N, C-alpha and C positions, 0 to 999 in steps of 0.2 A: 408438521415439524414444530418442535418446541425449542426455544432458546432461552437462556438465562442471562439477565443483564443486571449489573450492579450500578445503582445511581447514588452518588454521594455516600457510598459505603453500605447502603442498604440493598438487599437482594430483591429484585422484582422478577417473577416468572410470568411470562406472557405466552399465550397460545399464538403461534405463528399461522400464516395463511400461505397461499401459493405465491405471494409476492414477497421478496426480500425487503429489507429496510436499509435506508441510507442514514449516515450520521450528519447532523447539521450543527455547525459551530456558528453561533449567532454573530450578527453584525455589530460587534462591540470588541474593543481592545481590552482583553482581560486575561489575567494570569490564572483564573480559576477554571477556564474551559478546556478540558482535555480528557483523553482516554488513556488508561495505563494498563499494561499487562507485563508479565515477566516470562517470556517464552524461553525455552531451553536453548535453542539456536545452535546446539552442538552439531547437528547435521549440516548446518550452513557455514561451518568454520572454513571450508575449502572452496566454496562457491555459493553464490546466491543470485537471486533475481527478486527485486522489490518492484511491485507494480500497483497502481491504483488509478481509479477514475477520480478526478477532482473537479470541483466547480468553485472557483475563487470569487469571493465577494470583496476582495481586498480594496478597502476604501482609502488606503494609505500609499498607494503605488506612486503617487506624485512625489512622495518624500523618499529620496534615495537612501535614507538611513534605515528604512523599514525592509526587513527580509523575513516574511512569514514562512515558518517551517511547518509542513503538514505531518512529517514523521521524524522521529529522533530515537536512535538506539544508543544507550550509554552503558558503560561498564565501569567498575571502580577505578581502573587505570586510564580510561579515556572516555571523556564525555561526548566526543564526536566520533565514536566508533562507526556510526553510519547515520547520516542525516540527509534529508532532501527538502529543499525549499521550493516555492512556486516560481521563483525567478533566480537565476544565476548563482546559486550556491548549493553544491552537492558535495558532501564530504564523505570520505571513507578512511578510517584509521587516523583521524586527526587532521590538523591543518597542513601537514606535509603532503597531503594527497587531495587537493581540491580538484573539482571538475565543474566547469562552468560553460554556459552557452549564452549567446546574445539573444536567443529566442525566448520569448516570454509566454506564459500561459494566459490565454484570453480570459477576460472577466465574464462571469455569469454564463459560462458555457462548459459543458462536460468535455474534459480533456484527459487523455490517457498518458500517464507517465510511467516509465520503467527505468530502473538502473540495474545493470548486470555486472558481475565480477567473478573472476576465476583465479584461484591462487596459483595454479600450475603455470599459467601464462602471464599472470599478474595484470591481465587486461581488464578494463572496465569500460562501460559505455552507458550513455544516457539516450533515451528515446522519448520523443513526443509524438503521440498519435501514430505509433508504429514506425516512425522514421528516426534513424540515428542522427543525433544533432551534436554529439560530442563524444570523445573517447580519450582514454589515457591509460596510465599504468600505476600500479602500487608497488611498494617495496617487495622484492622477491623474498619468499619465506614468511611473510606476514599472513596471519590467519585471523579470522573473526573470533573475538572472544565470546564464549557462551555465557548464558545465565545473567543477562543484563536487564535493563529496564527499557521497555519499548513504549514510547508516548506518541500519540497522535494529537496534533493541535498546538504543541509547544516545542521549543528546542531546549534541551537539557544542557546546563553548564556544570552540573554535577549529577551524579546518578540519582534520578528520581526528582530532580528539582533544579533550582538555579534559573528559573524562567525569566525572560525579559519581554516587556510589552511589545517592543518593536519586532519581535520574532513570533508573535501570536498569530495563529491562523484563523481566518474568518472565511467560511464557505462550507461546502459539502464534500463528503468523501463516500465512496462506495466501492466495494469489491477489492479493497486493499488486501494484498497477500504477499507472503515471502516464500520463495521456493529455495530448496537446497541444491540448485543447479543453475548454471549460467546459460540462459537461453540464447540461441542464435538470433541474428537480426530477422531471419525468416520466421522464427517462432514467435518473436515479439510482435511482428507485423500480423501474424495469423491471429494472435489473441486480440489485438486491436480490431481487426476486421470482424472478429466474432461478435463484437458489439458490447454495449454497456451491460447487458444482462448475462454475459457469459460467466459460468460458474467453474472456476479452475478445479474445484474438488470433484467435478463430474467429467474430467477430461483425462487425457493421457498423462498429465502432470500430477494426478492426484497423489501418487506415491512420493512426490517431492515436496509436498506442501509442509512448510515449517510453521507458518502462521496463516490461518484462513480468515475470511471475513466473519465466519461464525465464531471463531476465537475472539475476535474484536467485539462482536456483539455481546459476548459473554464476559467482557472485561469490566474493569472499574471505570465508570463514567462520572465525571465531576463537573461542577458548575451548571451551566445552562445548555450543555450539549444534549441534543434531542435526536430521537430516532423517528423517522417517518417512512411509510411504505414507498417502495419504488414500483412503478407500473411496469412490471416485467412478466413476460409469459415464458414458461419453461421451454416452449418450442423455439424461442429465440436462440437458445443455445445451439440449435442445429446449424446455425451459420458457421460454426467452427468446423463443420464437416464439409463445407462447400469445396468442390474440386477434388475430394478424396474418394478412394474406392470404398465400397461397402465392406466393412470389416466386422469382426466379432465385437469390437468396442462399440461400433455404431449400432449394431443389433442390440447389444446390452443396454445402450442408452435408450433406444426406442421402447424396450421392455420396461425400463424403469419409469418412463414418463408417459406411457400409454395407459389410457383408462379403458378397462374391459367393457364391452357392450353387453 
């Protein structure tokens, strides 16, 4: 598999191997370290699920004024269209719709975070390691605005910029994805149990992927953000099928990942 990655505006084409890569945001407070892409997001205007594995290095957690954000989606009319921080700040559609939890992400440990939202019910929820920790509602009739700026590692106070040091993320990200459907609590828990190396694009949710980890790997990388291999085996993805019946999807998965003798 090949992927294309832009670093500081230049294009680097790298031959991939059987192991995917993670993104590392260095242990420094800097406005220069981030990843940016411009997804369409039209399919996610009525519902979405944002999930990622994160490993926080946050060296500033003792300072209550620091709120590092690992993902931020901004549009011309709302810089907080969708944001997620590693502690107590999750926004959707601006400051009128905060969602917070007293639970914090542990340091230096892979943690699975998800936020779900559905326009029809106006319900949204936050999950940590497959467990719902907060829920709330948004304004009825509000939809996600498409064609914005998606940034990992900084929080946008204007579309594509307006970063502040106290919101800069330090740590690792892997498997970040956005789906155009609001997953149920059972589905979020299933993805978490599938493990760190689960690839959502090779699952029943493949048709709902609005932004994939491969899209992020091919985005614009700035500053000292680096990509390093993850120690993943393709067979780890089979954990997503534990407890399920043998289906055509399962057979197709085995065909895709089996090596003929």
